[in-house]
N, C-alpha and C positions, 0 to 999 in steps of 0.2 A: 774195625779195620779202617785204615786211612790210606790215602795215596802216598806215593813215594816222594812227593814234593815237600814233605815236612821233615825238618831236621830233628834229631833226637835232642831232648832237653838236657841230657847228661853231658857235662863238659868234655869228657874223654872219649865220647862216642862220635864218630864221624860219619856213620852210615845213615842213610835216609830211613825213615820209619815206614814200613809197609804194613805192619800190624803192631798195635800197642795200645797204651792208655793215654788219655788226655787229662792233664791236671785241671781240676775244677777251679783252681785259684788263678794260676798264671796262664792257663790254656796251652802250655807246651806239651808236646807228645814225647813219650818215652817207649822204647822197645819193651816187649814183654820181659826180657831178661834184665833190662836196665831198671825196671821198677823195683827190683829186689823183693817182690812179693812171692810167697809160696804159691804153688799151683792152685791150691784151694782158695787162697785169698785173692789171687788174680781172677779166678772164675767168679767169685762173689762180687768183686769190684766191677766186673764187666757187665753185670746185669743192669737192665734199665732202671733209672732212678737211684742208682747207687752213686756214691761220691768217692773220689780218690784225689789225694794231694801228693804231689811229688815231694821228694825228700827236702828240697830247698824251701818249699812252702810250709813244710812240717817243722821247720826249725823254731818257729815261734810257739813256745810251750803253751801259751794262753790259748792260741787257736786250736791246738791239739786237744786240750782239756775241754774247751767249749764244744768241739765237734763230738768228743766222747760223751759229754753230758747229753747232747741232742740225740745221739744214736741210742744211748741207754734209755732215754725217756720214750723214744719211739718203740724200742723193743719191749719195754714194760707195758706200754699201752696195748701192744699186739698180743702179749702173753701175760695176762693178769696173774695166773697161778705160777708163772716161772720165776717171779722175783722173790717171793717168800713162800714158805710152806703153809702158812695160815691162810686158808681159803676165804676167810672173812675179810681179809685186807684187800682193798681195791687198788687199782693201778695208780691213782693219784697219790696214795700214801707211799707206794713203792717209788714213784718218781721223786717225791719229796725227800726220801731217804737218800736216793742216789744223788740228787742235787746237793744236799748238805755234805755228803762225803766228798764229792768232787770239788765243791767250793772250798772245803778245807784244804784239799790237795793243791788247788790253784793258789790259795793264800800262802801256802808253804813255799811255793816256787817263786813267788814274787818278792 
């Protein structure tokens, strides 16, 4: 929750932001509705230590893919058995597979 002294980061929105999200990149605030997040995604992004980028900062595909790689690596470390069905595979192997797949996707975009 923020004070009403912040302007919404969306160009077509003229209302002050009383409640919303702050972009981790540009630090602009957006109304809950202006984030274009589903209610579940908004709730998830509102948690402490979570990250959210506004749609303007997300236009750089490289940044998006690198953020996805980072989040997947963290998720795999937290949930060793969630990445693959083979219980003998450790989280480092899982992260390596994710890194290779996403690096290939990144190369295809560039």
